[in-house]
BASE-128815 format. One line per field, with one value per residue (C-alpha): x, y, z; residue in three letters; residue number from 1. Coordinates in steps of 0.25 Angstrom, whole numbers, padded with zeros to 4 digits. Example, Ala and Ser with C-alpha at 12.3 -4.5 7.8 and 13.67 -1.06 7.14 Angstrom:
% residues 2
X c(0049/0055)
Y c(-0018/-0004)
Z c(0031/0029)
res c(ALA/SER)
n c(1/2)
This chain:
% residues 478
X c(0278/0288/0302/0309/0323/0326/0336/0344/0351/0356/0359/0369/0373/0386/0389/0404/0410/0418/0421/0414/0404/0407/0407/0409/0414/0402/0403/0398/0392/0382/0372/0371/0371/0358/0353/0359/0372/0381/0380/0386/0384/0390/0381/0368/0370/0371/0374/0388/0395/0406/0407/0421/0422/0426/0438/0436/0421/0429/0439/0430/0420/0431/0435/0420/0422/0435/0427/0416/0424/0421/0431/0436/0434/0447/0438/0423/0414/0402/0389/0376/0363/0351/0339/0330/0328/0329/0340/0348/0349/0356/0347/0359/0368/0383/0386/0391/0385/0396/0408/0405/0417/0416/0412/0407/0410/0402/0400/0400/0390/0395/0380/0378/0375/0389/0386/0391/0383/0391/0382/0388/0390/0383/0386/0395/0397/0400/0389/0385/0372/0360/0353/0341/0328/0319/0306/0303/0290/0284/0296/0304/0318/0331/0345/0357/0368/0369/0371/0384/0388/0397/0391/0394/0381/0383/0373/0373/0369/0355/0362/0355/0343/0338/0337/0346/0357/0354/0356/0369/0375/0372/0378/0391/0392/0390/0401/0411/0408/0411/0424/0430/0427/0419/0406/0398/0389/0378/0364/0356/0365/0364/0378/0374/0359/0353/0342/0338/0334/0325/0318/0314/0315/0310/0322/0331/0328/0338/0329/0330/0317/0312/0318/0313/0323/0321/0326/0328/0333/0341/0345/0351/0338/0329/0337/0333/0319/0317/0322/0315/0300/0302/0307/0293/0286/0290/0290/0273/0272/0277/0270/0256/0258/0264/0277/0288/0290/0304/0301/0309/0306/0305/0309/0302/0311/0301/0290/0299/0290/0292/0286/0288/0295/0297/0299/0314/0323/0332/0345/0342/0335/0346/0353/0366/0377/0392/0394/0401/0407/0415/0427/0430/0435/0448/0456/0470/0474/0482/0469/0462/0470/0473/0461/0458/0469/0464/0452/0453/0451/0435/0425/0423/0438/0441/0431/0435/0451/0445/0440/0452/0463/0458/0449/0436/0422/0415/0405/0416/0424/0412/0408/0422/0423/0411/0418/0432/0436/0432/0440/0452/0450/0449/0464/0469/0466/0469/0483/0485/0482/0488/0481/0467/0460/0449/0450/0450/0438/0429/0432/0429/0416/0412/0418/0423/0411/0403/0412/0409/0394/0394/0403/0398/0412/0417/0429/0438/0434/0435/0446/0449/0458/0463/0474/0466/0458/0468/0476/0463/0464/0477/0475/0465/0474/0484/0475/0477/0461/0449/0439/0428/0440/0444/0430/0430/0442/0437/0427/0438/0446/0436/0433/0446/0456/0466/0474/0467/0480/0481/0465/0468/0479/0472/0458/0465/0457/0467/0466/0473/0483/0491/0489/0491/0482/0471/0474/0471/0457/0453/0456/0448/0436/0438/0439/0424/0419/0421/0408/0412/0425/0421/0412/0422/0432/0420/0420/0411/0421/0412/0414/0426/0419/0411/0426/0431/0420/0422/0436/0433/0422/0431/0441/0432/0435/0451/0456/0463/0453/0464/0472/0460/0454/0470/0470/0456/0458/0470/0464/0450/0459/0467)
Y c(0657/0665/0660/0661/0660/0655/0664/0657/0662/0650/0655/0643/0641/0632/0627/0627/0614/0621/0613/0625/0635/0648/0658/0646/0633/0624/0613/0618/0605/0600/0593/0582/0588/0589/0603/0614/0605/0613/0627/0638/0652/0658/0650/0652/0666/0667/0682/0687/0676/0679/0672/0667/0665/0651/0653/0640/0646/0658/0649/0639/0651/0657/0644/0643/0658/0653/0640/0650/0659/0670/0680/0677/0690/0695/0702/0696/0701/0695/0701/0698/0695/0696/0687/0680/0665/0655/0647/0660/0665/0677/0683/0686/0675/0680/0680/0688/0699/0712/0703/0690/0678/0676/0688/0683/0670/0660/0644/0639/0629/0618/0612/0599/0606/0610/0625/0632/0644/0653/0656/0667/0670/0681/0680/0671/0673/0665/0665/0656/0647/0648/0636/0628/0627/0614/0611/0600/0595/0607/0617/0624/0620/0628/0619/0630/0618/0626/0640/0646/0634/0643/0645/0651/0657/0658/0666/0664/0674/0672/0663/0651/0649/0634/0624/0616/0626/0628/0613/0614/0626/0618/0605/0613/0622/0609/0602/0615/0616/0601/0602/0614/0608/0619/0613/0600/0607/0596/0603/0592/0594/0609/0613/0618/0626/0633/0645/0648/0660/0660/0669/0667/0678/0679/0675/0685/0694/0698/0702/0695/0695/0690/0678/0668/0661/0645/0638/0626/0619/0608/0600/0603/0596/0606/0618/0613/0610/0621/0632/0625/0625/0640/0646/0638/0643/0658/0655/0650/0662/0673/0667/0667/0683/0683/0687/0680/0685/0684/0672/0662/0648/0636/0623/0609/0597/0588/0595/0601/0614/0629/0638/0652/0655/0669/0681/0683/0692/0703/0707/0720/0710/0705/0717/0713/0719/0717/0705/0713/0700/0695/0702/0702/0690/0693/0684/0688/0686/0674/0668/0670/0664/0652/0649/0649/0641/0631/0629/0616/0612/0615/0603/0610/0612/0598/0592/0599/0593/0580/0581/0587/0581/0566/0565/0562/0563/0575/0567/0559/0572/0578/0564/0566/0580/0580/0580/0584/0572/0562/0572/0571/0556/0556/0562/0556/0542/0547/0551/0539/0530/0538/0533/0535/0545/0539/0526/0531/0540/0527/0521/0531/0535/0521/0514/0525/0534/0521/0517/0532/0531/0518/0521/0536/0542/0552/0550/0556/0548/0534/0525/0522/0531/0536/0527/0515/0518/0519/0506/0499/0504/0501/0487/0486/0491/0481/0470/0466/0467/0467/0479/0473/0471/0483/0489/0480/0487/0500/0495/0485/0497/0507/0497/0491/0503/0492/0496/0489/0481/0476/0472/0464/0455/0453/0450/0442/0452/0451/0447/0434/0436/0424/0418/0402/0405/0411/0401/0390/0396/0399/0386/0379/0389/0385/0370/0372/0380/0370/0375/0390/0388/0381/0392/0403/0395/0393/0409/0414/0423/0431/0420/0426/0434/0424/0416/0429/0429/0414/0417/0429/0422/0410/0420/0428/0440/0440/0435/0444/0448/0451/0438/0430/0434/0431/0417/0416/0419/0411/0397/0398/0399/0387)
Z c(0479/0480/0480/0495/0500/0515/0523/0534/0545/0556/0570/0575/0591/0591/0604/0606/0612/0622/0636/0645/0642/0636/0649/0660/0664/0663/0651/0639/0632/0643/0635/0642/0656/0664/0664/0671/0677/0668/0672/0682/0686/0672/0663/0670/0673/0687/0691/0693/0684/0673/0660/0656/0642/0636/0627/0619/0615/0609/0601/0597/0593/0584/0578/0573/0570/0562/0554/0552/0542/0552/0558/0573/0580/0588/0599/0601/0613/0622/0623/0630/0624/0632/0632/0642/0643/0653/0648/0648/0662/0662/0652/0642/0633/0631/0616/0606/0596/0594/0592/0592/0589/0575/0564/0549/0545/0535/0533/0518/0517/0506/0500/0496/0482/0483/0484/0496/0504/0512/0526/0532/0548/0554/0568/0577/0591/0604/0614/0626/0626/0634/0641/0637/0640/0640/0642/0652/0660/0654/0661/0653/0660/0658/0655/0658/0653/0641/0644/0641/0632/0620/0607/0593/0588/0573/0564/0550/0540/0533/0521/0523/0513/0517/0529/0521/0521/0536/0539/0531/0537/0550/0546/0541/0553/0562/0554/0556/0570/0573/0566/0570/0583/0590/0593/0592/0584/0589/0586/0594/0606/0603/0602/0587/0587/0576/0574/0560/0555/0543/0533/0519/0507/0492/0484/0479/0490/0500/0511/0525/0529/0543/0549/0559/0569/0571/0584/0590/0578/0582/0572/0556/0551/0561/0556/0541/0543/0552/0542/0531/0538/0542/0528/0523/0534/0531/0515/0519/0528/0518/0506/0514/0516/0530/0537/0543/0558/0567/0574/0582/0578/0585/0578/0584/0578/0584/0577/0565/0567/0570/0580/0584/0597/0596/0589/0585/0595/0587/0591/0600/0609/0615/0621/0617/0625/0628/0640/0649/0657/0645/0638/0623/0616/0610/0601/0596/0580/0585/0594/0581/0571/0579/0580/0565/0564/0573/0562/0555/0540/0541/0535/0520/0518/0522/0515/0500/0505/0506/0492/0486/0494/0496/0484/0493/0487/0493/0500/0507/0511/0517/0525/0529/0533/0541/0554/0556/0564/0551/0542/0551/0552/0536/0534/0545/0539/0526/0530/0537/0525/0516/0503/0497/0505/0499/0506/0520/0516/0512/0525/0533/0524/0526/0537/0548/0549/0550/0561/0568/0566/0573/0585/0585/0585/0577/0569/0581/0590/0584/0590/0573/0570/0556/0557/0561/0548/0540/0544/0542/0527/0523/0530/0520/0509/0511/0510/0526/0529/0520/0520/0530/0540/0538/0542/0553/0558/0559/0569/0578/0579/0584/0594/0598/0595/0588/0576/0564/0561/0576/0574/0560/0569/0579/0572/0561/0551/0539/0527/0522/0513/0513/0499/0504/0515/0507/0494/0504/0510/0494/0489/0500/0495/0482/0484/0491/0479/0467/0458/0461/0457/0443/0441/0443/0433/0424/0422/0435/0440/0447/0457/0462/0472/0477/0479/0485/0495/0499/0503/0511/0518/0521/0528/0534/0524/0527/0513/0506/0495/0484/0487/0488/0474/0468/0474/0469/0456/0456/0461/0453/0440/0443)
res c(MET/LYS/ASP/TYR/GLU/ILE/ILE/ILE/GLY/LEU/GLU/THR/HIS/ILE/GLN/LEU/ASN/THR/GLU/THR/LYS/ILE/PHE/CYS/ASN/CYS/LYS/ALA/ASP/SER/TRP/GLU/ALA/GLU/PRO/ASN/THR/ASN/ILE/CYS/PRO/VAL/CYS/THR/GLY/GLN/PRO/GLY/VAL/LEU/PRO/ARG/LEU/ASN/GLU/GLU/ALA/VAL/ARG/LYS/GLY/ALA/LEU/LEU/ALA/ALA/ALA/MET/ASN/ALA/GLU/ILE/ASN/PRO/ARG/SER/LEU/PHE/ASP/ARG/LYS/HIS/TYR/PHE/TYR/PRO/ASP/LEU/PRO/LYS/SER/PHE/GLN/ILE/THR/GLN/LEU/PHE/GLU/PRO/ILE/GLY/LYS/GLY/GLY/TYR/LEU/ASP/LEU/HIS/MET/ALA/ASP/GLY/GLU/THR/ARG/ARG/VAL/ARG/ILE/ASN/LYS/MET/HIS/LEU/GLU/GLU/ASP/ALA/GLY/LYS/THR/LYS/LEU/GLU/HIS/GLY/GLN/ARG/MET/VAL/ASP/LEU/ASN/ARG/GLY/GLY/VAL/PRO/LEU/VAL/GLU/MET/VAL/THR/GLU/PRO/ASP/LEU/ARG/SER/GLY/GLU/GLU/ALA/ALA/GLN/TYR/LEU/THR/GLN/LEU/ARG/GLU/LEU/LEU/ARG/TRP/ILE/GLY/VAL/SER/GLU/ALA/ASP/MET/GLU/ARG/GLY/HIS/LEU/ARG/CYS/ASP/ALA/ASN/VAL/SER/ILE/ARG/GLU/LYS/GLY/SER/SER/VAL/LEU/ASN/THR/LYS/THR/GLU/ILE/LYS/ASN/VAL/ASN/SER/ILE/ASP/SER/VAL/ARG/GLN/ALA/ILE/THR/LEU/GLU/ALA/LYS/ARG/GLN/ILE/GLU/LEU/VAL/GLU/ALA/GLY/GLY/VAL/VAL/GLU/PRO/TYR/THR/LEU/ASP/TRP/ASP/ALA/ASP/THR/GLY/LYS/LEU/SER/MET/MET/ARG/SER/LYS/GLU/ALA/GLU/ALA/ASP/TYR/ARG/TYR/PHE/ARG/GLU/PRO/ASP/LEU/ARG/PRO/VAL/VAL/LEU/SER/GLU/ALA/GLU/ILE/ALA/GLU/ILE/LYS/ALA/SER/LEU/PRO/GLU/LEU/PRO/TYR/VAL/ARG/ARG/GLN/ARG/PHE/VAL/ASP/ASP/TYR/GLN/LEU/SER/ALA/TYR/ASP/ALA/GLU/ILE/LEU/THR/SER/GLU/ARG/GLY/LEU/SER/ASP/TYR/PHE/GLU/GLN/ALA/VAL/ALA/LEU/TYR/ALA/LYS/ASP/ALA/LYS/THR/ILE/SER/ASN/TRP/MET/MET/ASN/ASP/LEU/ILE/ARG/LEU/MET/ASN/ASP/THR/GLY/LYS/THR/ALA/ARG/GLU/LEU/VAL/LEU/GLN/PRO/GLN/ALA/LEU/ALA/GLU/ILE/VAL/ARG/LEU/LEU/ASP/ASP/GLY/LYS/ILE/ASN/ALA/ALA/THR/GLY/LYS/SER/LEU/LEU/VAL/LYS/VAL/GLU/GLU/SER/GLY/LYS/SER/PRO/ALA/ALA/ILE/VAL/GLU/GLU/GLU/GLY/LEU/GLY/LEU/ILE/ALA/ASP/ALA/ASP/SER/LEU/ARG/THR/GLN/ILE/GLU/ALA/ILE/LEU/ALA/GLY/ALA/PRO/SER/GLU/VAL/ALA/ALA/PHE/ARG/GLY/GLY/LYS/GLU/SER/LEU/MET/GLY/TRP/PHE/VAL/GLY/GLN/VAL/MET/ARG/SER/THR/GLY/GLY/LYS/ALA/ASP/PRO/LYS/LEU/THR/ARG/GLU/ILE/LEU/GLN/GLU/LEU/LEU/LYS/GLU)
n c(1/2/3/4/5/6/7/8/9/10/11/12/13/14/15/16/17/18/19/20/21/22/23/24/25/26/27/28/29/30/31/32/33/34/35/36/37/38/39/40/41/42/43/44/45/46/47/48/49/50/51/52/53/54/55/56/57/58/59/60/61/62/63/64/65/66/67/68/69/70/71/72/73/74/75/76/77/78/79/80/81/82/83/84/85/86/87/88/89/90/91/92/93/94/95/96/97/98/99/100/101/102/103/104/105/106/107/108/109/110/111/112/113/114/115/116/117/118/119/120/121/122/123/124/125/126/127/128/129/130/131/132/133/134/135/136/137/138/139/140/141/142/143/144/145/146/147/148/149/150/151/152/153/154/155/156/157/158/159/160/161/162/163/164/165/166/167/168/169/170/171/172/173/174/175/176/177/178/179/180/181/182/183/184/185/186/187/188/189/190/191/192/193/194/195/196/197/198/199/200/201/202/203/204/205/206/207/208/209/210/211/212/213/214/215/216/217/218/219/220/221/222/223/224/225/226/227/228/229/230/231/232/233/234/235/236/237/238/239/240/241/242/243/244/245/246/247/248/249/250/251/252/253/254/255/256/257/258/259/260/261/262/263/264/265/266/267/268/269/270/271/272/273/274/275/276/277/278/279/280/281/282/283/284/285/286/287/288/289/290/291/292/293/294/295/296/297/298/299/300/301/302/303/304/305/306/307/308/309/310/311/312/313/314/315/316/317/318/319/320/321/322/323/324/325/326/327/328/329/330/331/332/333/334/335/336/337/338/339/340/341/342/343/344/345/346/347/348/349/350/351/352/353/354/355/356/357/358/359/360/361/362/363/364/365/366/367/368/369/370/371/372/373/374/375/376/377/378/379/380/381/382/383/384/385/386/387/388/389/390/391/392/393/394/395/396/397/398/399/400/401/402/403/404/405/406/407/408/409/410/411/412/413/414/415/416/417/418/419/420/421/422/423/424/425/426/427/428/429/430/431/432/433/434/435/436/437/438/439/440/441/442/443/444/445/446/447/448/449/450/451/452/453/454/455/456/457/458/459/460/461/462/463/464/465/466/467/468/469/470/471/472/473/474/475/476/477/478)
């Protein structure tokens, strides 16, 4: 059997998180709305209507272009793409072909093995979404709520070489989209959709052979599985003497199988021409500069800075920069704590993320703000509370909104640091354990942990551990 290479290009449709649709004032995100309730004459293509461009969609499309290292086009145009399908009532889609919002660009994938793979962008343009069809009770039903939702379609060059690399591209793209705030990028809700173009060739060859296109992959795992399965099919077909045909394939996530839908269309089939009802989109140099200046520090750059500046492990830095709000929270808490960043990292990795998972909240949505976390850690450092109390305070602050210090005072959670009071309690514990005291004095010093445990149990965990050990050492050696 020959040695083959898999050649993959991805087409992603990214729903921009604008309030309204791209050419009308209907609400853009209507995932939970009843079918055909979020529509108007414009997005349903009624005769005589005129589109009106959403400026926010243009800005977010340009911001994404900047984040993808692409050139923001100072003058972009819209075109009509003609095709007939029930979910496109006007029989054409307003999109961009000849002069799109972004030109060129790339995304560097940082792989688990430490390698970096650059995935180049072939196309990046704004367009409107179509509606969707659904089979119900044996009938094909049309819902136009999604029609007119603003999208960025982004097509890569054939730079990916496995289903796993394609999955990594989508994972890192999704992170970037959320990070810069242009899309929710939820594949289950259709905010991020992906078609995969797959072909094979013998290793060492530079020829691009006939490709197939996989549609209806609605999760990153599905992308990985579908590409792997299709590449295997093509290799087996070619090895058996067959020829790969340019088909569009449908992925069924329930069965994990691909089926042929239709022959693949070519660009000429769509009869593109300029959209006559929309003027060119013109961005001045000042506007482009302002868009670029608004781009935040990107995930991988921040990840490296966390390693370099805060001496975090690569693993900790990756987790803490997996979402922009979480990384902002970390930096704010570190600045407020003004001591070891690793201490804040440990609390966030071990406890704060658990709180987020339990409450279903993002870092930005938590009642427990960075100043409260820093205050809890300082209370622990100062010996005013123990670690168990500190962990419980996270939940108490989140539920009540009160400051950690106020909760400690109200509920009497502070450590017992009064030496005379603690000594009295420890003397009573030793008096009740004469055999253990004798064993310790006879050389069994490992019993110190047992004595500390007895004190903690007696005081409800409120005894100052350091002071407890000091008093025990003093009394046990008398």
